[in-house]
C-alpha positions as a Python dict, from the first residue, in 0.01 Angstrom:
ca = {
    (1, 'M'): (0, 0, 0),
    (2, 'N'): (23, -368, -85),
    (3, 'A'): (163, -618, 159),
    (4, 'P'): (542, -651, 169),
    (5, 'G'): (680, -868, -109),
    (6, 'A'): (755, -820, -474),
    (7, 'P'): (649, -467, -579),
    (8, 'L'): (354, -465, -816),
    (9, 'S'): (405, -126, -981),
    (10, 'G'): (651, 154, -1043),
    (11, 'Y'): (464, 367, -791),
    (12, 'E'): (506, 103, -522),
    (13, 'L'): (882, 92, -582),
    (14, 'F'): (898, 470, -543),
    (15, 'A'): (672, 465, -235),
    (16, 'R'): (897, 214, -59),
    (17, 'W'): (1190, 450, -91),
    (18, 'A'): (972, 738, 32),
    (19, 'E'): (865, 538, 336),
    (20, 'D'): (1223, 434, 410),
    (21, 'D'): (1342, 797, 427),
    (22, 'P'): (1095, 1074, 337),
    (23, 'T'): (1370, 1337, 371),
    (24, 'R'): (1601, 1198, 106),
    (25, 'P'): (1630, 1423, -203),
    (26, 'A'): (1418, 1309, -497),
    (27, 'V'): (1418, 1585, -761),
    (28, 'D'): (1673, 1865, -808),
    (29, 'D'): (1642, 2135, -1074),
    (30, 'G'): (1940, 2339, -952),
    (31, 'A'): (1719, 2594, -777),
    (32, 'E'): (1503, 2372, -557),
    (33, 'V'): (1524, 2021, -413),
    (34, 'V'): (1207, 1817, -355),
    (35, 'T'): (1225, 1525, -113),
    (36, 'Y'): (1077, 1178, -161),
    (37, 'G'): (817, 1257, 103),
    (38, 'A'): (706, 1579, -62),
    (39, 'L'): (699, 1424, -407),
    (40, 'R'): (484, 1140, -277),
    (41, 'R'): (239, 1386, -119),
    (42, 'H'): (211, 1579, -445),
    (43, 'A'): (157, 1259, -647),
    (44, 'D'): (-98, 1119, -401),
    (45, 'A'): (-292, 1446, -401),
    (46, 'L'): (-313, 1445, -781),
    (47, 'A'): (-410, 1075, -775),
    (48, 'T'): (-719, 1160, -565),
    (49, 'R'): (-825, 1414, -827),
    (50, 'I'): (-770, 1158, -1104),
    (51, 'A'): (-990, 910, -917),
    (52, 'A'): (-1257, 1177, -867),
    (53, 'S'): (-1256, 1232, -1245),
    (54, 'G'): (-1390, 881, -1295),
    (55, 'V'): (-1065, 703, -1388),
    (56, 'H'): (-1055, 335, -1294),
    (57, 'P'): (-771, 81, -1280),
    (58, 'G'): (-685, -24, -1633),
    (59, 'D'): (-779, 308, -1794),
    (60, 'A'): (-536, 522, -1990),
    (61, 'V'): (-472, 889, -1905),
    (62, 'G'): (-323, 1136, -2152),
    (63, 'L'): (-52, 1368, -2024),
    (64, 'L'): (-52, 1705, -2202),
    (65, 'V'): (226, 1830, -1978),
    (66, 'G'): (541, 1998, -2102),
    (67, 'G'): (782, 1797, -1892),
    (68, 'G'): (991, 1860, -1585),
    (69, 'Y'): (860, 1821, -1232),
    (70, 'E'): (490, 1833, -1327),
    (71, 'F'): (534, 1541, -1563),
    (72, 'V'): (708, 1332, -1296),
    (73, 'V'): (426, 1404, -1049),
    (74, 'S'): (165, 1321, -1314),
    (75, 'V'): (319, 984, -1398),
    (76, 'L'): (340, 876, -1033),
    (77, 'A'): (-15, 999, -975),
    (78, 'V'): (-152, 808, -1273),
    (79, 'W'): (17, 493, -1148),
    (80, 'R'): (-117, 552, -795),
    (81, 'A'): (-467, 571, -947),
    (82, 'G'): (-414, 235, -1119),
    (83, 'A'): (-403, 379, -1472),
    (84, 'A'): (-150, 393, -1757),
    (85, 'Y'): (-6, 720, -1884),
    (86, 'V'): (6, 826, -2248),
    (87, 'P'): (246, 1118, -2316),
    (88, 'L'): (101, 1389, -2540),
    (89, 'P'): (370, 1655, -2569),
    (90, 'P'): (232, 2000, -2653),
    (91, 'A'): (475, 2037, -2944),
    (92, 'Q'): (353, 1731, -3135),
    (93, 'P'): (78, 1760, -3401),
    (94, 'R'): (-269, 1757, -3249),
    (95, 'A'): (-378, 1490, -3501),
    (96, 'R'): (-124, 1251, -3350),
    (97, 'A'): (-260, 1321, -3002),
    (98, 'R'): (-613, 1248, -3126),
    (99, 'I'): (-497, 911, -3258),
    (100, 'A'): (-348, 823, -2919),
    (101, 'L'): (-654, 931, -2723),
    (102, 'T'): (-892, 749, -2956),
    (103, 'D'): (-676, 437, -2966),
    (104, 'T'): (-651, 408, -2588),
    (105, 'S'): (-1008, 529, -2513),
    (106, 'A'): (-857, 763, -2253),
    (107, 'P'): (-1132, 917, -2035),
    (108, 'L'): (-902, 1189, -1900),
    (109, 'V'): (-625, 1423, -2009),
    (110, 'I'): (-402, 1591, -1751),
    (111, 'A'): (-276, 1928, -1877),
    (112, 'D'): (-63, 2213, -1744),
    (113, 'H'): (-228, 2464, -1981),
    (114, 'E'): (-557, 2513, -2158),
    (115, 'P'): (-552, 2296, -2473),
    (116, 'S'): (-600, 2493, -2793),
    (117, 'P'): (-797, 2387, -2984),
    (118, 'P'): (-1003, 2226, -2708),
    (119, 'I'): (-983, 1848, -2667),
    (120, 'R'): (-1305, 1672, -2754),
    (121, 'G'): (-1412, 1359, -2571),
    (122, 'P'): (-1193, 1309, -2264),
    (123, 'K'): (-1222, 1532, -1958),
    (124, 'V'): (-935, 1774, -1899),
    (125, 'L'): (-781, 1801, -1552),
    (126, 'R'): (-553, 2100, -1496),
    (127, 'V'): (-255, 1990, -1287),
    (128, 'D'): (-194, 2352, -1183),
    (129, 'R'): (-541, 2408, -1038),
    (130, 'P'): (-722, 2269, -731),
    (131, 'G'): (-1002, 2019, -775),
    (132, 'V'): (-1229, 1759, -620),
    (133, 'A'): (-1063, 1461, -450),
    (134, 'A'): (-1158, 1095, -411),
    (135, 'E'): (-970, 797, -271),
    (136, 'P'): (-795, 612, -556),
    (137, 'A'): (-806, 235, -589),
    (138, 'D'): (-523, 52, -413),
    (139, 'V'): (-476, -190, -702),
    (140, 'P'): (-238, -118, -991),
    (141, 'G'): (-379, -158, -1340),
    (142, 'P'): (-228, -397, -1593),
    (143, 'L'): (-49, -128, -1795),
    (144, 'A'): (211, 130, -1691),
    (145, 'Y'): (224, 336, -2011),
    (146, 'V'): (154, 346, -2384),
    (147, 'L'): (419, 504, -2606),
    (148, 'Y'): (349, 587, -2968),
    (149, 'T'): (615, 515, -3226),
    (150, 'S'): (626, 551, -3602),
    (151, 'G'): (450, 270, -3784),
    (152, 'S'): (544, 106, -4111),
    (153, 'T'): (200, 194, -4247),
    (154, 'G'): (255, 564, -4183),
    (155, 'S'): (24, 574, -3882),
    (156, 'P'): (173, 578, -3530),
    (157, 'K'): (130, 263, -3324),
    (158, 'G'): (95, 249, -2947),
    (159, 'V'): (326, 14, -2758),
    (160, 'A'): (155, -109, -2440),
    (161, 'I'): (395, -180, -2152),
    (162, 'G'): (291, -347, -1827),
    (163, 'H'): (400, -267, -1472),
    (164, 'E'): (590, -593, -1451),
    (165, 'G'): (824, -459, -1718),
    (166, 'V'): (889, -133, -1532),
    (167, 'V'): (948, -315, -1202),
    (168, 'N'): (1183, -567, -1360),
    (169, 'L'): (1376, -288, -1533),
    (170, 'A'): (1423, -93, -1209),
    (171, 'L'): (1532, -396, -1008),
    (172, 'A'): (1763, -511, -1288),
    (173, 'V'): (1946, -180, -1332),
    (174, 'A'): (1983, -142, -954),
    (175, 'E'): (2142, -485, -943),
    (176, 'H'): (2364, -422, -1246),
    (177, 'F'): (2502, -81, -1150),
    (178, 'G'): (2507, -133, -775),
    (179, 'D'): (2534, 239, -693),
    (180, 'L'): (2194, 389, -778),
    (181, 'D'): (2094, 452, -416),
    (182, 'G'): (2177, 824, -398),
    (183, 'A'): (2291, 848, -761),
    (184, 'R'): (2222, 1175, -940),
    (185, 'V'): (2065, 1096, -1279),
    (186, 'L'): (2009, 1360, -1546),
    (187, 'Q'): (1662, 1363, -1700),
    (188, 'F'): (1791, 1387, -2057),
    (189, 'A'): (1520, 1216, -2262),
    (190, 'R'): (1188, 1359, -2366),
    (191, 'P'): (874, 1203, -2213),
    (192, 'T'): (769, 1054, -2548),
    (193, 'F'): (1095, 859, -2563),
    (194, 'D'): (1122, 534, -2367),
    (195, 'A'): (1460, 642, -2229),
    (196, 'W'): (1259, 873, -2000),
    (197, 'V'): (1135, 558, -1822),
    (198, 'W'): (1495, 435, -1803),
    (199, 'E'): (1601, 755, -1626),
    (200, 'L'): (1306, 725, -1387),
    (201, 'A'): (1402, 363, -1311),
    (202, 'M'): (1764, 462, -1242),
    (203, 'S'): (1662, 746, -1011),
    (204, 'L'): (1327, 761, -830),
    (205, 'L'): (1260, 386, -851),
    (206, 'S'): (1609, 306, -718),
    (207, 'G'): (1657, 562, -440),
    (208, 'G'): (1839, 818, -651),
    (209, 'V'): (1791, 1183, -744),
    (210, 'L'): (1635, 1288, -1074),
    (211, 'C'): (1816, 1603, -1193),
    (212, 'L'): (1610, 1832, -1416),
    (213, 'P'): (1792, 2058, -1665),
    (214, 'P'): (1671, 2416, -1717),
    (215, 'D'): (1395, 2460, -1976),
    (216, 'G'): (1521, 2536, -2324),
    (217, 'T'): (1877, 2419, -2258),
    (218, 'V'): (2058, 2266, -2557),
    (219, 'L'): (2188, 1943, -2406),
    (220, 'A'): (2498, 1892, -2617),
    (221, 'G'): (2866, 1979, -2604),
    (222, 'V'): (2990, 2237, -2357),
    (223, 'E'): (2636, 2341, -2259),
    (224, 'L'): (2558, 1984, -2155),
    (225, 'A'): (2883, 1974, -1958),
    (226, 'R'): (2783, 2294, -1777),
    (227, 'V'): (2450, 2140, -1676),
    (228, 'L'): (2623, 1823, -1556),
    (229, 'R'): (2858, 2026, -1336),
    (230, 'K'): (2586, 2248, -1192),
    (231, 'L'): (2359, 1954, -1102),
    (232, 'R'): (2651, 1732, -993),
    (233, 'V'): (2525, 1454, -1220),
    (234, 'T'): (2680, 1111, -1162),
    (235, 'H'): (2489, 907, -1423),
    (236, 'L'): (2409, 1019, -1778),
    (237, 'S'): (2231, 822, -2051),
    (238, 'A'): (2215, 941, -2413),
    (239, 'A'): (2270, 836, -2774),
    (240, 'P'): (2636, 798, -2878),
    (241, 'S'): (2590, 1078, -3131),
    (242, 'L'): (2534, 1318, -2838),
    (243, 'L'): (2779, 1162, -2596),
    (244, 'G'): (3047, 1215, -2857),
    (245, 'S'): (2998, 1592, -2829),
    (246, 'L'): (3061, 1596, -2454),
    (247, 'P'): (3404, 1728, -2349),
    (248, 'T'): (3602, 1488, -2130),
    (249, 'G'): (3737, 1741, -1883),
    (250, 'G'): (3582, 1929, -1594),
    (251, 'L'): (3320, 1672, -1489),
    (252, 'P'): (3432, 1567, -1139),
    (253, 'H'): (3102, 1405, -1036),
    (254, 'L'): (3033, 1203, -1352),
    (255, 'R'): (3107, 834, -1303),
    (256, 'T'): (2874, 644, -1540),
    (257, 'L'): (2779, 698, -1904),
    (258, 'V'): (2514, 481, -2067),
    (259, 'S'): (2510, 478, -2447),
    (260, 'G'): (2188, 364, -2613),
    (261, 'G'): (1956, 405, -2907),
    (262, 'E'): (2231, 354, -3166),
    (263, 'P'): (2537, 130, -3199),
    (264, 'V'): (2820, 266, -2985),
    (265, 'T'): (3130, 367, -3180),
    (266, 'Q'): (3486, 257, -3115),
    (267, 'A'): (3584, 622, -3098),
    (268, 'L'): (3337, 680, -2814),
    (269, 'V'): (3469, 376, -2628),
    (270, 'D'): (3829, 491, -2664),
    (271, 'R'): (3732, 844, -2558),
    (272, 'W'): (3538, 756, -2242),
    (273, 'A'): (3594, 397, -2127),
    (274, 'G'): (3914, 477, -1940),
    (275, 'R'): (3766, 782, -1768),
    (276, 'V'): (3423, 664, -1645),
    (277, 'R'): (3219, 346, -1646),
    (278, 'L'): (3082, 327, -2001),
    (279, 'V'): (2791, 89, -2061),
    (280, 'N'): (2630, 3, -2394),
    (281, 'A'): (2253, -47, -2354),
    (282, 'Y'): (2038, -232, -2605),
    (283, 'G'): (1664, -285, -2622),
    (284, 'P'): (1359, -177, -2823),
    (285, 'T'): (1061, 13, -2687),
    (286, 'E'): (853, -305, -2702),
    (287, 'T'): (1067, -470, -2431),
    (288, 'T'): (1058, -188, -2170),
    (289, 'V'): (1354, 18, -2286),
    (290, 'C'): (1646, -217, -2226),
    (291, 'A'): (1713, -590, -2262),
    (292, 'T'): (2093, -618, -2246),
    (293, 'L'): (2385, -421, -2106),
    (294, 'G'): (2748, -444, -2211),
    (295, 'A'): (3045, -295, -2028),
    (296, 'C'): (3289, -112, -2256),
    (297, 'A'): (3663, -135, -2198),
    (298, 'P'): (3942, 75, -2356),
    (299, 'G'): (4075, -78, -2675),
    (300, 'E'): (3814, -355, -2680),
    (301, 'R'): (3543, -399, -2939),
    (302, 'P'): (3208, -291, -2790),
    (303, 'T'): (2921, -539, -2759),
    (304, 'I'): (2562, -518, -2637),
    (305, 'G'): (2662, -748, -2354),
    (306, 'R'): (2428, -989, -2179),
    (307, 'P'): (2059, -994, -2083),
    (308, 'L'): (1935, -816, -1773),
    (309, 'R'): (1799, -1023, -1489),
    (310, 'G'): (1469, -1182, -1587),
    (311, 'V'): (1532, -1124, -1959),
    (312, 'T'): (1592, -1398, -2216),
    (313, 'V'): (1749, -1346, -2559),
    (314, 'L'): (1720, -1599, -2840),
    (315, 'L'): (1886, -1576, -3181),
    (316, 'R'): (1684, -1727, -3465),
    (317, 'R'): (1813, -1804, -3811),
    (318, 'E'): (1619, -1724, -4127),
    (319, 'D'): (1502, -2086, -4150),
    (320, 'G'): (1354, -2069, -3800),
    (321, 'A'): (1625, -2273, -3629),
    (322, 'T'): (1823, -2143, -3333),
    (323, 'A'): (2147, -1977, -3442),
    (324, 'A'): (2463, -2153, -3329),
    (325, 'P'): (2732, -1957, -3142),
    (326, 'G'): (2897, -1722, -3391),
    (327, 'E'): (2605, -1740, -3635),
    (328, 'V'): (2401, -1430, -3711),
    (329, 'G'): (2036, -1453, -3616),
    (330, 'E'): (1736, -1235, -3545),
    (331, 'V'): (1710, -1122, -3183),
    (332, 'L'): (1400, -1248, -2999),
    (333, 'I'): (1349, -1112, -2648),
    (334, 'G'): (1148, -1271, -2369),
    (335, 'G'): (1078, -1198, -2005),
    (336, 'P'): (853, -967, -1802),
    (337, 'G'): (970, -662, -1996),
    (338, 'V'): (801, -772, -2319),
    (339, 'G'): (499, -550, -2383),
    (340, 'R'): (139, -650, -2437),
    (341, 'G'): (146, -564, -2807),
    (342, 'Y'): (30, -269, -3016),
    (343, 'V'): (-295, -101, -2915),
    (344, 'N'): (-574, -193, -3156),
    (345, 'R'): (-323, -338, -3404),
    (346, 'P'): (-392, -714, -3381),
    (347, 'E'): (-222, -807, -3708),
    (348, 'Q'): (96, -615, -3628),
    (349, 'T'): (90, -754, -3275),
    (350, 'D'): (65, -1111, -3404),
    (351, 'E'): (356, -1050, -3644),
    (352, 'S'): (591, -920, -3376),
    (353, 'F'): (478, -1076, -3047),
    (354, 'L'): (500, -1455, -3040),
    (355, 'T'): (408, -1711, -2776),
    (356, 'D'): (715, -1797, -2569),
    (357, 'P'): (741, -2177, -2564),
    (358, 'H'): (1032, -2166, -2318),
    (359, 'S'): (854, -1976, -2039),
    (360, 'D'): (635, -2113, -1762),
    (361, 'R'): (467, -1772, -1712),
    (362, 'P'): (105, -1772, -1834),
    (363, 'G'): (72, -1566, -2151),
    (364, 'A'): (449, -1510, -2182),
    (365, 'L'): (556, -1359, -2513),
    (366, 'L'): (866, -1327, -2728),
    (367, 'Y'): (924, -1006, -2919),
    (368, 'R'): (1072, -1021, -3270),
    (369, 'T'): (1305, -723, -3280),
    (370, 'G'): (1408, -730, -3646),
    (371, 'D'): (1764, -682, -3517),
    (372, 'L'): (2052, -912, -3602),
    (373, 'A'): (2319, -1027, -3358),
    (374, 'R'): (2563, -1308, -3293),
    (375, 'L'): (2680, -1478, -2974),
    (376, 'L'): (3053, -1433, -2917),
    (377, 'P'): (3281, -1688, -2744),
    (378, 'S'): (3286, -1455, -2442),
    (379, 'G'): (2913, -1503, -2395),
    (380, 'D'): (2842, -1144, -2499),
    (381, 'L'): (2614, -1050, -2786),
    (382, 'E'): (2743, -853, -3083),
    (383, 'F'): (2489, -630, -3254),
    (384, 'I'): (2505, -661, -3634),
    (385, 'G'): (2223, -442, -3760),
    (386, 'R'): (1866, -441, -3884),
    (387, 'I'): (1696, -692, -4105),
    (388, 'D'): (1485, -427, -4274),
    (389, 'R'): (1790, -214, -4370),
    (390, 'Q'): (1940, -501, -4562),
    (391, 'L'): (2078, -400, -4902),
    (392, 'N'): (2133, -600, -5218),
    (393, 'V'): (2471, -496, -5354),
    (394, 'R'): (2549, -662, -5687),
    (395, 'G'): (2396, -993, -5582),
    (396, 'H'): (2520, -978, -5222),
    (397, 'R'): (2286, -938, -4928),
    (398, 'V'): (2450, -670, -4716),
    (399, 'E'): (2358, -555, -4366),
    (400, 'P'): (2466, -189, -4340),
    (401, 'G'): (2508, -217, -3964),
    (402, 'E'): (2804, -447, -4005),
    (403, 'V'): (2978, -197, -4234),
    (404, 'E'): (2888, 94, -4004),
    (405, 'A'): (3033, -90, -3706),
    (406, 'A'): (3356, -154, -3896),
    (407, 'L'): (3382, 212, -3999),
    (408, 'C'): (3325, 329, -3642),
    (409, 'R'): (3623, 126, -3526),
    (410, 'H'): (3845, 370, -3715),
    (411, 'P'): (3999, 604, -3456),
    (412, 'M'): (3910, 917, -3653),
    (413, 'I'): (3543, 832, -3719),
    (414, 'T'): (3278, 901, -3455),
    (415, 'G'): (2972, 789, -3652),
    (416, 'A'): (2871, 626, -3979),
    (417, 'V'): (2559, 563, -4185),
    (418, 'V'): (2568, 329, -4485),
    (419, 'T'): (2300, 332, -4756),
    (420, 'A'): (2266, 238, -5123),
    (421, 'D'): (2445, 477, -5357),
    (422, 'G'): (2198, 444, -5645),
    (423, 'R'): (2462, 290, -5872),
    (424, 'G'): (2463, -61, -5733),
    (425, 'G'): (2715, 12, -5457),
    (426, 'M'): (2711, 157, -5108),
    (427, 'L'): (2741, 514, -4982),
    (428, 'A'): (2894, 586, -4641),
    (429, 'H'): (2832, 912, -4457),
    (430, 'L'): (3109, 957, -4199),
    (431, 'E'): (3102, 1179, -3894),
    (432, 'T'): (3459, 1300, -3855),
    (433, 'D'): (3659, 1612, -3784),
    (434, 'W'): (3959, 1470, -3969),
    (435, 'A'): (4053, 1456, -4335),
    (436, 'V'): (4072, 1080, -4380),
    (437, 'P'): (4179, 979, -4734),
    (438, 'V'): (3957, 729, -4914),
    (439, 'P'): (4245, 483, -4981),
    (440, 'E'): (4316, 473, -4607),
    (441, 'L'): (3950, 404, -4533),
    (442, 'R'): (3932, 127, -4791),
    (443, 'A'): (4250, -36, -4663),
    (444, 'F'): (4120, -15, -4304),
    (445, 'L'): (3788, -177, -4396),
    (446, 'K'): (3954, -452, -4597),
    (447, 'E'): (4128, -565, -4278),
    (448, 'T'): (3796, -692, -4143),
    (449, 'L'): (3546, -690, -4432),
    (450, 'P'): (3528, -867, -4767),
    (451, 'E'): (3556, -655, -5078),
    (452, 'H'): (3182, -640, -5146),
    (453, 'L'): (3121, -485, -4802),
    (454, 'V'): (3350, -188, -4870),
    (455, 'P'): (3147, 122, -4970),
    (456, 'S'): (3222, 281, -5304),
    (457, 'V'): (3152, 642, -5200),
    (458, 'F'): (3242, 820, -4874),
    (459, 'V'): (3090, 1152, -4768),
    (460, 'P'): (3250, 1317, -4462),
    (461, 'V'): (3032, 1540, -4244),
    (462, 'H'): (3116, 1737, -3931),
    (463, 'R'): (2806, 1598, -3755),
    (464, 'L'): (2548, 1345, -3866),
    (465, 'P'): (2199, 1502, -3873),
    (466, 'L'): (1986, 1393, -3578),
    (467, 'T'): (1614, 1364, -3514),
    (468, 'A'): (1448, 1521, -3210),
    (469, 'H'): (1519, 1199, -3018),
    (470, 'G'): (1890, 1212, -3091),
    (471, 'K'): (1895, 942, -3359),
    (472, 'V'): (2041, 975, -3707),
    (473, 'D'): (1801, 1147, -3947),
    (474, 'H'): (1849, 947, -4268),
    (475, 'A'): (1628, 1184, -4469),
    (476, 'A'): (1860, 1476, -4388),
    (477, 'L'): (2186, 1310, -4495),
    (478, 'P'): (2362, 1525, -4758),
    (479, 'T'): (2367, 1407, -5117),
    (480, 'P'): (2721, 1345, -5249),
    (481, 'D'): (2839, 1601, -5498),
    (482, 'R'): (3067, 1555, -5800),
    (483, 'S'): (3380, 1692, -5637),
    (484, 'R'): (3701, 1487, -5636),
    (485, 'P'): (3721, 1290, -5309),
    (486, 'L'): (4008, 1317, -5064),
    (487, 'L'): (4269, 1075, -5201),
    (488, 'G'): (4575, 1158, -4992),
    (489, 'H'): (4773, 1312, -5276),
    (490, 'D'): (4761, 1623, -5492),
    (491, 'Y'): (4588, 1640, -5826),
    (492, 'V'): (4813, 1549, -6120),
    (493, 'A'): (4684, 1671, -6457),
    (494, 'P'): (4661, 1417, -6741),
    (495, 'R'): (4913, 1459, -7020),
    (496, 'G'): (4873, 1361, -7380),
    (497, 'Q'): (4558, 1289, -7579),
    (498, 'V'): (4492, 934, -7447),
    (499, 'E'): (4524, 1031, -7080),
    (500, 'R'): (4295, 1330, -7129),
    (501, 'E'): (4032, 1117, -7306),
    (502, 'L'): (4050, 847, -7039),
    (503, 'A'): (4018, 1106, -6761),
    (504, 'A'): (3709, 1250, -6931),
    (505, 'L'): (3565, 898, -6967),
    (506, 'W'): (3625, 819, -6599),
    (507, 'S'): (3463, 1150, -6506),
    (508, 'V'): (3143, 1045, -6684),
    (509, 'L'): (3145, 683, -6560),
    (510, 'L'): (3213, 774, -6197),
    (511, 'D'): (3022, 1104, -6183),
    (512, 'V'): (3331, 1293, -6064),
    (513, 'D'): (3416, 1641, -6190),
    (514, 'L'): (3795, 1618, -6183),
    (515, 'V'): (3999, 1302, -6244),
    (516, 'G'): (4376, 1312, -6210),
    (517, 'A'): (4633, 1102, -6393),
    (518, 'V'): (4733, 905, -6081),
    (519, 'D'): (4392, 882, -5910),
    (520, 'D'): (4286, 528, -5816),
    (521, 'F'): (3973, 400, -5992),
    (522, 'A'): (3830, 232, -5682),
    (523, 'A'): (3911, 527, -5457),
    (524, 'L'): (3709, 747, -5693),
    (525, 'G'): (3409, 519, -5632),
    (526, 'G'): (3454, 273, -5916),
    (527, 'T'): (3294, -71, -5879),
    (528, 'S'): (3318, -393, -6078),
    (529, 'V'): (3010, -283, -6272),
    (530, 'D'): (3192, 38, -6366),
    (531, 'L'): (3494, -169, -6471),
    (532, 'L'): (3279, -363, -6718),
    (533, 'R'): (3148, -39, -6865),
    (534, 'L'): (3504, 93, -6884),
    (535, 'R'): (3621, -223, -7061),
    (536, 'D'): (3352, -182, -7328),
    (537, 'E'): (3434, 187, -7381),
    (538, 'V'): (3806, 116, -7416),
    (539, 'A'): (3736, -158, -7667),
    (540, 'A'): (3505, 68, -7868),
    (541, 'R'): (3740, 369, -7874),
    (542, 'W'): (4083, 211, -7898),
    (543, 'G'): (4006, -136, -8028),
    (544, 'V'): (4177, -298, -7728),
    (545, 'R'): (3993, -569, -7535),
    (546, 'L'): (4129, -588, -7182),
    (547, 'A'): (4046, -852, -6922),
    (548, 'A'): (3895, -743, -6591),
    (549, 'A'): (4216, -837, -6411),
    (550, 'E'): (4417, -613, -6643),
    (551, 'L'): (4181, -324, -6576),
    (552, 'V'): (4221, -374, -6201),
    (553, 'E'): (4599, -364, -6238),
    (554, 'A'): (4577, -51, -6454),
    (555, 'R'): (4400, 130, -6171),
    (556, 'T'): (4497, 486, -6271),
    (557, 'V'): (4448, 687, -6588),
    (558, 'R'): (4826, 686, -6651),
    (559, 'L'): (4861, 310, -6608),
    (560, 'L'): (4557, 244, -6826),
    (561, 'A'): (4683, 481, -7095),
    (562, 'N'): (5012, 288, -7107),
    (563, 'R'): (4821, -40, -7133),
    (564, 'V'): (4598, 95, -7412),
    (565, 'T'): (4889, 224, -7619),
    (566, 'T'): (5111, -81, -7557),
    (567, 'P'): (4869, -371, -7507),
    (568, 'V'): (4991, -703, -7365),
    (569, 'P'): (4957, -989, -7618),
    (570, 'Q'): (4640, -1191, -7560),
    (571, 'Q'): (4689, -1539, -7417),
    (572, 'R'): (4574, -1834, -7623),
    (573, 'T'): (4225, -1957, -7538),
    (574, 'P'): (4252, -2270, -7323),
    (575, 'P'): (4129, -2599, -7467),
    (576, 'P'): (3774, -2716, -7389),
    (577, 'G'): (3733, -2844, -7036),
    (578, 'A'): (4031, -2653, -6897),
    (579, 'R'): (3801, -2422, -6697),
    (580, 'R'): (3567, -2685, -6560),
    (581, 'G'): (3497, -2645, -6193),
    (582, 'R'): (3591, -2278, -6186),
    (583, 'V'): (3372, -2075, -5950),
    (584, 'P'): (3242, -1757, -6117),
    (585, 'E'): (3383, -1444, -5954),
    (586, 'R'): (3143, -1244, -5740),
    (587, 'E'): (3105, -879, -5833),
    (588, 'G'): (3252, -643, -5577),
    (589, 'N'): (3430, -310, -5553),
    (590, 'A'): (3724, -271, -5784),
}
């Protein structure tokens, strides 16, 4: 062990707790409890075998281990040997594992089964078999782990995270929560997801118990609640999409929920904040899981809170200047949690990892997140969305995250995803178990958003589709059909020739099968672009030229039919110069 002082690695943090009380429980799977002392012996024994395999400090070691206790032991052992671990889950494509092993030049793969097909290049060490031992180096390597994420080029990129990031994370969460010594933390995340490191930091690196769910358990809804009860879990971290499925009753031990990976919804806050401590966590993989934490209170708008200890957050405007309080800017994160870059991706590293001019640490970096946020008067940060999801809606630059956040403040909506609708407007997929009429949604959004930020089409779903990591799967979102949306009133059939012709015209313009006589044009998905097309069709068929304002007022088939058959006399054209200085109207939803 190193001399007393600041811990130099995640293993050293764990070892200090093991030395303090070797008998304290470390891992509990519901059938067996392993103590800190026993876990340390298992990890140290495997570390000697890793060293005997020729691994040196600074090397990378692949972990072809399914998860659970063996994965925990393997991570601690790799750290004890001075190396960095690279998770290679058996279920992922072998080609992706080859990329990771080649990228990191890993000399060794630890496996709990015989790889098929065989791995070429690195040695394979079976964690479930005895082997030769050698004393590992007592010096931690520079890296703790390399996690592979999807790359914009289509090839996965490895994020290299140093031990200083893991140590800072563990010390920061222990300070923030204040009750992790003895806490029982569910191991919810998969090893390829950086939230796995978060759960390790909250448990074994902070004196707590890591609770392992049974293999093959579906961790959602009532099944998740059953696991939480059986393992007496006190702290649970998961995406809001999954936390929303958890029943509120019958969880006597649960005292802290951490929502992360996606923006937390107002419905989730209202559901849980008065029952347990609900915390909103924010941070990309490149900054060691988490950079800010925000406490959620009942009835209050959720934020991403404030930086963890040792973390700095800067907001930069598009012109490069620092964003003023209240201004939206790109989030730049500094501190010991910022990674070393992308493995063998120098151009991408240079684009995203910048020299930190505000730090006195040698080689300190800032990470460009691509996220947008603003600083509130309270000192908390409000997450706005992503730069790269920005839409252009009829000349307006729109960040979908802002619209999604507004939708999720509706008490009957538990999740929202906003995309382009293919017709120049926006499409909102809503996770809800309630029949919320479109006019109610539009009126609710207009309380906080300008007209051009109100989606034109709403698609309710019982549950938003999720990826394996619990995030929204945009590719699996259902395509809207032509059915009449929920409008809050019954269908009223058109009467007379003009109403029937107008209803048929609206059906074609708005791509809706059934249009009633009193259905609202905007509620059916009509936009200002559709209004212009409608104006031209009315003029061509009935010889009546209506102004845009008149079309907005005649918002139903019945009202428009009355206007077409009894047109209002046209006003006289104003004299030259009368309209000087008028600002052209922006196009928005009707």
